[in-house]
N, C-alpha and C positions, 0 to 999 in steps of 0.2 A: 078375165082380165083382157083388156084390149090388146090386140097384137100390134107389134111394131116391126120395122125392118131390122135386118141383122146388124145394122150399123147405127141404130138409134138407141139412146138411153133415156129411160123415164126420169122425170124430175126428181122424185124422191131418192132413187139410188145415186143420182149425181150430187144432190145436196149431201147425202151421207158420206160420199167420197170426198166432199170438199171441192167438187168440180165446177159448180156454178154458184153464183151469189143470188140473192133474192131479187136483185134488180138486173139480172142478166138479160140481154136483148133476146128477142124471140128467135133470131137467126141462130143463136147459139144453143137453143134448147130444141132438140129435134123431135121430141114426142112428149107432150104433156097431156095426161088423161086424168079425170077425176079420181080414178082408182089409184093412180100413182101419187097424186097430190095428197091423198088421205092415208097413204101407207105409213104405218108406224115405224119409228126408228128406235132401235135398241140402244141401251146405254153404252154399249161398246163402240158405237159409232157406225155400225153396219145396219142396213135396212133389214127388217124382218121379211121372211118369205110371205107372199101375199096370202098364202093359205095357212100360215102358222097359227096355232091355237095352243092353249094350255092343256088340251085334252088328248093330244095325239101321242102316238108312239108308246114305248114301254113305260116311260116315266109318268105318263098321264093316267096310268091305270088301265089302258087299253093295250092288250098284249100284241095285237096285230097292227102293223103300220097302215096308214091311209095314203094313197097316192094323191098327187096334185089335182087329179080329176075327180077326187072324192070317192074312189073305189077302195074298199077294204081288200087287202091282200093277205094271204096266209103267211105264217112264219116260214113255211117251206119255200114259198115263192120269194119272200124277202131275202132269205139266205141265198137262194139261187141267183138272184140279181147281184148280190154282193160277190158271190163266187165267180160269176161269169165276167163281170167288169174287172175285178182284181186279177182273175186268171189270165185275161188277155194282156193286162199290164205286166204281169209276171212273165208271160211268154215273150213279150216284146224284148225284154233285156236278157232273158235266159238264152235266146238264140245268139246274142252278142257275146255272152259269157262263154258259151260253148265254142264260139269262133276263136276267142282269145286263147283258150286252152289248146284247141285243136289245129290252129292255123299252120304250124310247121308241117304236120302230117297232111292236112288238106292241100297245102301248096305242093307237096311231093306227089300226092295222088292225082291231082288235076293239072300238074305241070304249070303252076302259077309262077311267073317270074319273080325273082327275089325283090325287085323294086316295087312290085305290086302287092306285096303281102298284106299291107294295111288297107288296101283299097276295098276289099269286101266289107270292112267295118265302116270306112269313110263314106262309101256311096249310100249305105243304109241311112246314115244321119243326113246326108245330102238330100236324098229323095224325101224323107220325112219332113225335114226342115222346110223344103220348098213348098210343100203341099198342105201343111197343117192348117194354116189360116184360110186357105181357099176351101178346103173341105169343111172347116168349122163354119164358115159363112154359108156354104151350101146347105149344111145340116140345119142351121138356124132358120133360113128363109125359104128353102126350096124343097129339100128332100125330107127332112125330119131327122131327129137324132137316132131313132131306132133303125130305120132302113139303112142309114149310112153306116152305123156300127156293125150291123149284121153282115152287110155286104163286105165291109173291110175285113171282118174276122174270118169269113169263109175264103176270101182271096188269100189272106195270110196263111191259112191252112194249106191251100192248094200250092202256093209257091214254096212253102216249107217242105212239102213232099218232093217237089221238083228239085229243090236244093240237095236233097239226099241222093238224087239220081244224077246230079251234075257230073260230067266227065272231063270238062275242060275249064281252064281258068276264066275265060270270058263268060262261060255259062254261070259260074259261081258269082261273078261280079254283077251280071245282068239280073240274076234271080235275087240277089241281096238288094238291088235297086228296087225291084218290084215289091219286095217285102217291105221296104221303107215306105213306098207309096201306099201299100195296103194298111199299114199300122197308122198312117196319117189320117185314115178315115175313122179310126177307133179312138185315138187318144183325145182329140178335142171334144168329143161328144160324151165322154164318161162323166164329166162334172154335171152336165145337164141331166143325164139319165139318173144319176144318184139323187139329185134334188127333186126330180119329177117323181121318183119312187118314194122318197122319204122327205116330203116338204117340211114336216115339223122338225124343229131342232130337238135334239135329244140323243138318246143312246143309239137308235137305229142308224141315224145319219152319221154320227161320229164313228161308229164301227165301220160303216161302209167306206168312209173316207180313209180311215186308218188302214183297212185291209187293202184298199186301192193304192195307198201310199206304200204299203209293205211290198206290193208287187214288183216295182221297178228295181230297187236296190237288192231285194232278196232274190229276184229272178236272175240278176247278173251274177251274184255270188254263187248261187246254186248251179248256175250254168257253168261257171268255172270248175266247180267240183265235179259235176256229172260229165262235163266235156273231157276232163282228164281221165275219168274212169272208163267211159265208152271208148275213147281213143286208144287206150292201152289194153282194152279187152276185145270187145266185139266190133269195134270200129266207130268212127265219128258219125257215119251216116245214120246209124241207129239212134243216135241222140236226137237227130232231126225228125226221124220217123216217130219217135216217142212224143216229141213236141206236137207233131201234126195230129196224132191220135187224141191227145188232151185237147188240142185246139178244136177238133171236130165236135167233141162232146160239149164243150163250152158254147160253141157257135149254135149248135142245135138246141141246147137248153135256153139260149137267149131268145129264140123265136117265141117260146111260151112265156118266159119270165119277164122280159123287159117291157116296160109300159110304152104305149104308143100314144102320142098326142099330135093331132093334126097341126101342121105348120101354120095354116091360116084358115079361119072360119069363113064361110061364104065362098063364092066362086071368084077366084082371082086367076087370071091367065098366067101361065108359066113365064111368058116373056116379061110380064110386069114384075113378078117376083125376082127374076134374074136381074132386072134393071135396078132393083133396090139394093144390090150388092155393089160395093165400091171396087169394081174390077180393076180399075187403074191402080188404086192403092194396093190391092192384093197382089197384082202382077209385079208392081214396082218393088214391094218389100220382099216377095218370094224370090225374084230375080237377084236382088241385092244380096240376100243371105245365101242363096244358092251359089252365086259366083264366089262369094267370100269363103264358103265351106269348101268349094272346089280348090281354091288356092291353098287353103289350109291343108286339105288332103294331099295336095302335091308336096307341101312342106314336110309332111310326115314321112314321105318317101325319101326326100333329101332336102335339108334345110337350105341348101344353096339354090334350090329351084325358085325361091322367092325373087331372085334377081333376073330370072329369064324374062325376055321381052313380053312373051305371051301372058305369063302370070302377072307381071307388073301392070300390063294393060287391063287385064280382067279385074285386078285389085282396085285400080283407079276407077273403073266403071262401077264396081260394087260400092265403093265409098261415095261416089257422086250420087248414086241412087239413094243410099242411106241418108245423105245430107238433104236431098230433095224431098224425102218422104214426109217429114214433119211440116214442110211448107205446103205440100199437097193436102195434108190433113187440115191445116189451117184454112186453106182455100175452100175445101169441101164444107167444113163447118160454117164458115162465114156465109156461104151461099145456101145454107140449109139443106145440103145434099148429104147422102150417106158417106160416112167417114169410117174407114176400117178400124183404126185405133185413134180416137180423138186425143189431141195433145193434152187436154185437161186431165186425162186419166193419170198421167204421170205426176200431177201435182199432189196426189194423195200419198203421204209418206209411207203408209202401210203397204199399199199395193206396189209402189216402186221398190220398197225394201224387199218384198217378196220376190220380185223379178231379179233384183241384183243378187240376193242371197242364193236363189236357185241356180243362177248362172255360175257363180263361183263355187257353190257347194257341189254341183254335179261335175264341174271341171276338176275339182280336187279329188272327189271320190273315184271317178273313172281313172284319173291319173295314178292315184295310189294303188288301185287294184291292178292296173296294167303293169306298172313298174315293179310292183311286188312280185307279180308273176314272172317277169323277166329276171328279177334278182334270183328267185328260187331256181329257175331253169337254166339261165345263161351263166350266172356267177357260181351258184352252189352246185350246179350240175344235176339237179333232180329231174326225174322224168315228169311227164305231164300228169300221170296218176299221183305220184308222190307230192308234187306241188299242189295239186287240186285238193288232196286230203287235208293239207295244212290250212285250207280256206274254210274248213267246216265251222270254226267258231264265228266266222263272218255272218253267214245267214242265220245262225242261231240267235245271236244277239240282235240282229235286225228284226227277227220275228218277235222277240221279247220286247224290244223297244216299241214296236207298233202296238202291241197289246197294252203296254203301259200308257202310250200316248192316247189311245182310245178312251182310257179311264181319266187321264189327267187333263185333257184338252179343254174340257168345260169347267175345270176347277182351278186351273193355274193360268196365269197370264201368258199370252203368247211370247212376250218379251222374255219372261223368266225361262220358259221351256226352251226356246231357241238359243238364248244366250248360254245357259248352263250346258246344254248338249253341244253347243259350238266350242266351248272351252275344253270339253272332254275330247272332241275330235281334233283339236290342235296337237294332241300328244302323238298320234300315230306317225305323221310325217317326220317329227323330230326323232322318234325311235328309229325309223328306217334311214334317215339321213346320217345318223351317227353310228349305225350298226357296224360291227367288225365282220369282215368276211370269215365265214366258218363259225360264227357265233351260234350258240345253242338256240334252237327255234323258240323255246319257251321264254327266253330273255327279252326278245324284241319283236320278231315277226308275229308271234302269237298275240301279244297285246295290241300291236298295230292293227291286225286284222279283226280282233275282237271289238275294239272301240270305234273303228272308222265309220261304221254305218249309223251310229247313234244320231248325229245331227241331221244327215240326209233324211232319215226316216221320220224324225220329228218335224222337220221343215216341210216335207212333202204333204203330210197330213194337215198341218196348220195352214199351209198355203192354199190347199184346195178348199178348206172351210172358209177362209177369208174370201176367196173368189165366189164361192156359192152364196155368201151372204152380202156381197158387194154388188152383185149384178142381178137383174131380173131374169127369169127363166129363159126368155127368148134370146138372151145374149150370152148365156153361160157356155154354149159350145164354142163361140168365138173367143170368149175369155179363156176357156180351157185351151184353145189353140194357141193363144198368146203365151200362156204359161208353159205349155209343152214346147213351143218354139224356142223360148228362152233356154229351157233345159237341154234341148237338142243342140242348140248353138253353143252352150257352155261345154257340152260334151266334146264337140268338134274342136273348139278353141283350146280347151284344156289339153286334149291329146296332142294337138299340133304344136302348141307352145312348149309343153314339157318334152316332147320328142325332139323338137328342134334344139332346145337347150342341151338336152342330154347328148345328142349327136355332136353338137359343136364342142362341148367340153371334152368329150371322148376323143374327138379328132385332134384337138390341140393339147391333149395330155402328154406329159413327158414320163409317164409311168413305164416301168421296166417291161411289163408284159401286157398283153391285150385285155386280160380279165381285169386287171387293176385299172386300166384306162376306162374300161366299160363301167366299172363301179364308180369312178369319179363322175361320169356323166349321170349315172342314176342318182347319186347324192345331190347333184345340182337340181335334178328334177324334183326330188323330194323336198328340197328347201323351197322351190317355187310353189309346190303344193302347200307347204306350211304357210307361206305368205297369203295364199288364197283362203285358207281356213281362218287365219287371223282376221282377214277383212270381213268374213262372214260374221264373226263374233261382234265386231265393231258395228256393222250395219244392223245386226239383230238388236243390239242394245239401244242404239239411237233411233232406228227406224220404227221399231215396234213399241216404243214407250207409250203411245196412246192407243195401242191395239186392244187392250183389255183382254177379255176371254172370248173365245168363239165356240160355237157348237152347244151353247147353254140353252136349255129349254126355256121358252118364254113363260113368264108368270101371268 
């Protein structure tokens, strides 16, 4: 296949996405090749992988998968690829889950000021969100997906060890920032590495995406459980040491297992490849989201901080950059230059629905997990260990949901899967918003924790498959960056908004005691989460109505 720059889209994928018409001017079509023009289109409306055939993968009668470069790989290597990619996705959120459970003890051990207790979580999302698109573009056009992923995973391992040895609050915040930057090298490249390893649609690819999807929500939930266990037994530092050990094994295995594909055939100067990246767009968007996440992080410390002159100014700059970004994309496309995220991308209902749903779904999930933890510890008075043990149903159903999704994704319409799972996930915030203080765990918290991961796990797998089928291989790291950027942004916004609402309601409460006032704020947060889950159901039903099925082997 002919190579294109990181910001160009071939004709066939753009037609499949509904981005261009047959009479579109040449300036709007940045790369048209004979291979692209002849690329078949599946009945679902997504382009087939250029190497897809009916004879590949498990379902075609050949038990070993074949990479996009035509190489046969053993079952062991295929499983190792899935394990390494899903494993880093798992560790990404596991560290955050440990942090949520252990932050009171961590704050005491490293003398972290009370107003900065949420900063270790906030700066992680801030760093990752700022760098995802830049690293995705570099992986597509300059470095390659495998070198970028391996480098990021080893750095993540090193900074996790360092976090375990941190002695001061600033050290914890700085190391969490570096961890966010490291994971930003891994997340956007995972989609491209999966499709490079398993180019044929079918069981191998579906399982790979399902396991990768399982990683993030399952990692956070299990991190909450293990964080409490380690904190109340041998200490929170050992939780991070354990993470680093797993990380090192996965990173080392990836050197052998992950496929490598040259970024560009022939001799092309590094400066030329760097020039093919829309640096202005990348810096503009990264700065806009970074500033916005910073202001939101300040809001989590105190909702009144939004009115401070410095934060108001930064918010104004962020919004100005966000408004200017689509105009810059239009200008770049009109001039036939690289555009980071072409505006036409958002005209496709399915892709736009994916991004909207991921934003609100991740905001709702993280908010529910965070405030349920606070409810158990601050209102019910449970220890970190006791509250963590009550989260055990959460990762169990998450794992079962991903196993079921891997089987159903090619057999049931995306609309049906996401809508039904979304309706189920509306129930948990209602249960927690109406719970009585002191109520039996099995009446409400158990069911809330059991059902809450269903929609996120289904949506993550379906979304990654949509992206893998909607973009050519040379754009999948960047598309994966957009997807994970939206998820990180939803995480930050969800935490900031719900925390600000809860704090405001608690402060203005007329309840007789502090615990009752605290609970009023938590109820308001849960009702906000309920609104977000309801929006996900509506968007799933309307936005995915033409999505059909994904991950189905071609005939």
